[in-house]
N, C-alpha and C positions, 0 to 999 in steps of 0.2 A: 419415855425416850426410845425412839425406834431404831432399828438395827444400824442404818445410815448413821444416825447421830452417835451411836455408841462407838462405831467404827471410826467416825473422824474424831471424836475425842480422844480414842486410842491412839490415833496416827499423831495428833497434837501432843500427847503425852510423850510418844516414843520420840517426837521430833525435839522436844525439850530436854528429855533425858540424854539424847545423843550431843546435843548442844553442851549440857552441862558435864559430859564426859569428854569432852574436847574432839568428840567424833566429828562434829561439824562446827564450824565457826558461827559466832552470833550474827544476825541480820534480820532483816525485813523479809521473811518468807512469803511465798504466795500462798493464797486460800487453797484449801484441801477440797479438790473436787472428786466425788466418787461416781462411778458409772457401772450400770450392769452389763457385763462382757456379752457379746453376742452368742457366745458358745459356752456351755456349761463346763466344759473341761479347764476353762480359764478361771472358775470360780464364782463366788456369789457377787463380789464386787471387784473393781480395779480402779487404781489411781495412776496418774502419771507425776505425782508431785516431786519424784525424785528428779524426772526431766526439767520440770519447772523450777526447780531450786538450783539447778547446776551453776547458772550465772551467779546465784547469791554465794553458794558454798565453793565455788571454782574447784569442784571434784567432778569426777566421771558420774553420771547418773545411776549407772548400775552399782558402783561403789557407795553412793548415797543410799540407794535402795536395800543393800545389803546392810549398812549401817542401822537404819530405820528397823528393819525386820529384827535385828539382834537385840531391840530393846522392845519387842512385842510380844511379853509372854503374858497372854491375857487367858482367863480359864473359859471364855466364850469363843477363843479362836483355835480352830483345829490346826492351821497351817497358813503361812504367807509365802508366796513365791515370786521371785525376780522373773520377768519375762521381757524378751525384746531387748530394746535400747535402755530400758529401765523402768518399766511397768511393774506395778506390785500388784499381784492377783490374791485376794483373801478368800478363804475356805472356812465358813463359819460352823461352829459346832450346832448339831441339832437342839440342843437345850435353848439356845439363843432363839430358834426358829419357833419353837412353842411358846416362849415368853412372849413373843411378837404377836402370835395368835391370840394369846390370853388379852395383851394389851389393846389389840382391836377390839375384841368383844367388850371389854370393859369400857372403851372409850364410846362405843355405840355410835349415834348419830354425829358425834362431833371428831370421829376419827378422821384424819385428814384436814381437818379446819384448824388453821393457825391462829393464834391469839391476835386480837385486833391491835394494830399498831396505828392509834388514832392520830399521829402527826403524819403518817404517810398517805396524804390526801391525793386522790386522783380524780378527775374529772373525765368521763368518757362521754363524747358528744357522737351521736350516730343517728342514721337514718336522714333525718333533716330534709326530706323532700318538699318541693314546693307543693302546698295544700290546695293544688289545682285540679287534681285528679287522683283516681285510685293507684295505690301503691302497685308496682308491677314485680316480677320475680328477682330482678336486680336489687329491689329495696329489700326483699325478703332475704337475701342473702346477708346485706348489711344488718337487717334487725336482728336474725339469728346469732351472727357473729358478735354484733356489740351487746347484746343481751347475755350471751354465754361469757363474753370477757367480763362484763361486770361481775357475774356471779363466781367467775373463776378468782379474779382479782380479790373478792371479798372472802373467799375460802382461803385464800394465800395470806389474810391479814390486812389487807390494804383497806382505808377508809375512802369508799367510792362514793360518787355522786354522778349520776347518769341525767344527761341533758338531750334534748331535742331542740333545735333551733328552728324556729318557724319563719320561714320565708314569707311573710305577710305584708312586705311592702315592694313596692316597685312595679313595673309594668305587666308582670304575671298575674297579680291581682287584678289590675285593671282591665286586662284581657279576659279574665275569667268573669268579671262582672258583665262586660258588654255581652259576651257569649250567653250568659244566663238571659239577659234581655232579649235577645234574637230567639232564644229557645221557648222564653215566655210568648213572644208573639206566635211562634209557631205552634204553640200549645192552643192558641185561639183562632187557629186556621189559616194564618199566614203560610206562604209558600217560600222556602229558603231556598237559595242558590249558592253553592260553595264555589269560589273561585279555584282554578286550577293552579297548579305549581307553576312559578315563574319559569321563564325561559332561563338559558344559560347566561344570557347577557343582562338578564335582570328584569326584562321587559315581561309584562303580563300578556300572556296568549288571549286572543278574543274568545268569548263565550257568550253564549246566549242568556238572555235574563227575559223570562216571560213577564208580560205586564203585571203590574201589581207585586211582583216577587221582590223580596229582601235579599239583598246579597250579604251572606254572612261574613264577619270580618276575616281578612286574610290571616291575621294573628290570632284568631280566635281558637278556643278548644272545642273539637268536633266530637268529643266522646259522648256516648250515652249517658255517661254519668252527669253531664250537664243538663241533660233533659231531666233526669231524676231530680237534681238540685232545682232546678225551676220548677218543677212541679210540685215539690215539698215546700218551696217557700210559698207558692201561689196558693196552695191550699190552707197554709196556716195564716198568711195574711189576707187573703181574699182577693180573686179577680177583679171586683169592682174598686176595691180599696187601691189596688195597684194601677188601676187604668186611670182613676181619678188624679194621680200625681202625674207631674210633667217628667219628661224622660230622663232628665238630669238626676233629680230627686229619687227616681225609681232606681236608676243604675246604681246611685249611692247606696240605696237600700239593699240592692241585689249583692254588693259588694262586702257589705257587712254581714247580713245573713248568710250569703254564700260562702263566705269564710268560715263561719260557725258551722255551717252544715258540713262543710268538706272537712274541717278539723274533728267534727264529732265521728264521722264516719272513718276518718283516718286513724283515730284513736281506737276506734272499735275494732277495725282490722288488727292493729298492733296487739289489743288485748286479747283477741281470738288467738293471736300467734305467741301468747304469753310473753308479751314485751311491753313493759312499763316504764316509766321515766319518773326520776326525782322531782325534774324541773324541766319545764317547757317556757324556753326564752322566746320572746316575741322580738323580731327584727324592728318592729315599730318603736320598740323601746330605744334602742340607739338613735332615732329620728327625733322622737317625741322629746327626749331628754337631752337633745343636743349634743349627745356624745360624739356624733361624727364631726361636729363643728369643733367640739373641744379637743379632739384628736387630731385633727388637721391643724389647729392652732397650735398645739403642742409640738407637732413635728416643724411647723415652720419656726417656732422659737428655737428648736435645735437645730435648724438649718439643713433639714433633712428632705425638704421640698424646694421647688423652684417652678417659676412660672414661664411658660412656654406657648405661644400661639394661643393665648387666652385661657389655656388650661393650667392646671396645676400638677406637677409631676412628682412621685416619689423617687428619690435616688436609690433605687432597689439594686442598680449595678454596683454600688458600694458593698453590697452584702452578696455578692455571687449571683445576682439575677443575670440574664442575658440582655435586657434593656430596662430602662426606667418606666414606670407604669403611671397612668393617669389616675388622681384620685378625685378630682373634681374638674367635670367637663368645661369645654368654653362657654357653655350655657349657663354654668354655675350650679349645675345638677351633679350630685356625688355619684360616682361608680358603685358597682357591687364591691369593688376592692375596698372603697372608703367605708361602707357598712361592716365589712368583714374586719377591716383592721380595728374599728371602734369596738366591735364585738370582742375579738380576741384580746384587745386591751383591757376590756372589762373581765374577762376570765384572769387575766394576769393578775388584776387588782383584787380579786376575790381570794387570792393567797393559795392557789393549788400548788402542791408540790411539783406535780406533772399533769399534763393536759393531753388527751389522746383525742384525736379527730379520725373518724372513719369517713373517707370519701371515695367516690366512685374514681376509677381509673382514668377517667377523662379529665379530672381536676389536677392531674399530674403537674402540669405547668403553673398550678397556682400555689402549690406549696412554698416554692422560694419566694414569692414575693409576699406572702403573709409572714413567713418567718423573717425576710428582711425588714419589714415594717415594725416587728416586736423588737429586733435587734436596734432598729432606728431610736426607739423609745428607751434602750438602755435595757431592755429586758433579756434574759437568757433564752436565746432561741431553741435551745436543746431541751427547755421544759415542755416544749410543745411536740408532740409526737404525731405525725399523720401516716396513717395506715390507709393504702390505696386497696379498694376492693377491684378485684378483677371480674370480668363478665361471667355470666352465667348462660350456658347453651342448653335448652330442653330437648329431649329426644323423645318422641314416642314411635314405637314399631321402627327403632332404626332411623327414623326421619327427624329432620330438625323442625322443631315446632317454634314458629315465630309470631303467629298472631293469635289473638284471643277468640275464641269461638263465638263469643257474644258480641264483641264490638269491632272486630276485625283489625284491632290493634295489638299492641303488646299484652301478653298474658298476665292477669293481675295477680297479685298475692292471694286474694279472695278466691280466685279459680283454683288456683294450685292447692290452697288447704282443703277445699271442697273436694277434689278430686284425689287428691295424696293422702290428705291429714296432716296434722301439725308435727306430730313426732317423727315420720318420715322426713317431712319437708325440712325440719329443723337438722336433723342428723345429715341429710345428703349435702345441705348447706355448709355444715360443718366440719365434714369429714376430710376436706382439702385444705390446705394452707391459704390464707386469704389471697396471698400473690400469685396464686396458679389459677388459670382459668378452669370452671367447674363444668363438666358436662354431666347434666342432670338427668338420668334414665327414669322417665315416668313409670314404665312398665315395671322396673325392678323396684322402685319405691313403693309400688302399691302391692307387690307379690308377697304372700305369706309362705315364705320359703326361706332356709337358710342362706340361700344367695342374697338375701336382701340383710345388710349387715345390721340395721337397726332392728330388725324383727328377730335376728340371731341373737343379739344382745337381750332384748326384753324377753325372748323366750327362756333364756337362761335363768332370769329372774323369776319369770312365772314357774318354770319347772322346779325351781326350789320349794316354792310355794305349794306345789302340788304334791312334794314329798312332805311337806309339813302337814298336809290333810290326811296323808297315808298313815303318817305317824299317829296323828289323833284318832283316827278309825281304829288304829291298832291298841289304842289306849296306852301308849308310851308316853311318859312324862318327859319334856325337853323344855328347853328355853333358859334355864339355869345352869350355866357352865363354869361356875366357880370353883367346883371341887372336879371337875373333869381332868382324866388323865390323858393328856394330849401326846403322850410319848408312844401312844399306840399308833399314831400316824408314821408309819415308817416308809411306805411306798414312796418311789421317786416322784411321782405324780403329786402325791398330797404335799411332799415338802417343797416342790417347786410352786404349787398353789399358794402356799405360806408366804414363800418368798415374792411371789408376784403381788400379793396383797401388800406386803411390807413396802412396796415400791411406791404405792399409792400416794403418801404424804409428800414424798419428794417429786412425784410426777405433778402435782398440784402446784408447788413451788416453782418449778421449771418451766411448766406451761404457762404460769402467769407471768413470770419473768421475761419470757420470750413472746408474751402476747398471742399465744397459741392454743386456743380451745381445742382445735384438731388433734392435738396430741392425748388430749382426755378421750376423744372418740376412738383413737386407735388404741388406746390401753384398754379401754373397756371391750372392744372387740376381740383383743388377745385374751383378756380374763375370761369372756363368755367362751371363747373356743377351749381354753384349757378346761373349764368347769365341764363343757359337752363332753371332752373326751374322758375326764375323770368319770362322769355319770355313766359312759358307755363301757368303761372298763370293770368298774366293780360295784358290787350292792354297797347302799348306804344303811338301809335298813334290813333287818333279819339277819345280821352278822352278830358277833360276840357284843355282848351289852355295852361294855366299856368302849369297843372300837366304835360302836354305832353311835354313842353319845359324842365320842371325839368327831367323827364325821359330821354329825348334826352341827356341831360348832362350827367347823369347817365351812360347811355350806352357808350357815348364818351369816358368818364373816364375809364371804363371798357376795351374798344377797346385799348386805349391808353397803360394800363397796361399790357394786352395781347402781344401788339405788343413789348413792352420794353423787357418784359420777354423772348419772344420767340426769340428775337435779342441776348440776353445773351447766349441762348442755340445754336445759330447759325442756328435757323429754321425760314423760311419764315412766313409771316402773311397774307395770300392771303385774297382779297377782294371780291372774287367768287369762289364758289366750286360746 
């Protein structure tokens, strides 16, 4: 049991004793919440339980706090003080701090990892980009955040399944197929002409078409990746074989093979970015199994849709949407919303306790209508959480970077990985809250200096391992701290470091509860900063042997927590830099 849990248990005991002695009336008291005060003079931990209990107890918060303190005679508690309107500040004895350090070292790689609660099932769906082109940096932020959130939730004891929803049905796949066809013709010498953007009134401006040239589809995908895809398929299938087919059959082949090619490259990019999924769910599934039809029919039976102008409309305004939404067009073709309704109904039917979708901020208006549809089925819409991912702005030399060097389009995730590296990319994507726009400084991310936060953290871990090397060279035995006397750690910095390490399990729990991996990034930076200060202030080796062993145990615990936290973020913990 860590310091926080011991303290919580102590407060609960004091509360019960106060009730038993008629100091407080019986009742349903709120959950005890502990926080680390921002300033050391306010103690190791503080709680507002007295203020939160005022309504139940019908007493002044300060009086409640004083009553609780009077029943808190614990051998691990140095003192407790009432502050402000009724806060209670706790000052713990050093012995408890030392026990915490021993517990960390004994727990090893399991420190901060909560027991699995198999019934607390959470599905996290993220990235889910159209498989028609390479992932860009915006997708990269979603990929980093989603994978870190999955790791974080698992560390906090949740039973998590990660999922990628493949948008492999609809016009975008047809547009990809015809784009490959035109690039295939180009590979054989055809001249392509790309139509200009339409005028504001929607008309197409005049443009020259050389004799024999092919006009590229207006809605086609123009990126160089399509050329690469066309070339890969042509080399695999054979130009002669493809030319022997009629155009319709060839485009159909390009549709299927192009999708396979794109998905393989997409999966490779994600894998290189340390992102994997437990399940890849094909949109085609909801079409091929008639789940869209069944979902629409179910909504009809519930009276949640109506017909107007030949189309079928969801009564989404009944559930807070600003207007009703079309699910089946007047031509009988389902909308994207219809497919999403069927997909999310499928999610609910799989029995998850909670579902988390990570979408781009441009899907803000879509949240209400999907939740409306789930409510219309009778599902609890609060079981679905949609987290909106804000934009990423890339900067190099203080200038905004908008375009890819290779394609002239948006910067791809592959390009960012190649230039900046996986570790720096992931950390920079994760160091800010998801709901805030991120300014990504490429120069800073590439720098090997203390100004670079991920370098700063990783260097702390590597520096500890360099100390290990020095210890080995000196022939000093270390690694077994079962008999180490940690009471030799008496400096303020040493005690503060142990207390910081003690915060880690609760930081994991709270970060998971708030779906906030950036809190782990911030915690690691603070821990690394404290370690670097400690390293500069005093020697670790070459001091009294008992103190030397104690300090080696301390830095071992620091390295352990740095490694654990970086693992949650999907970032490596190098032993040499």
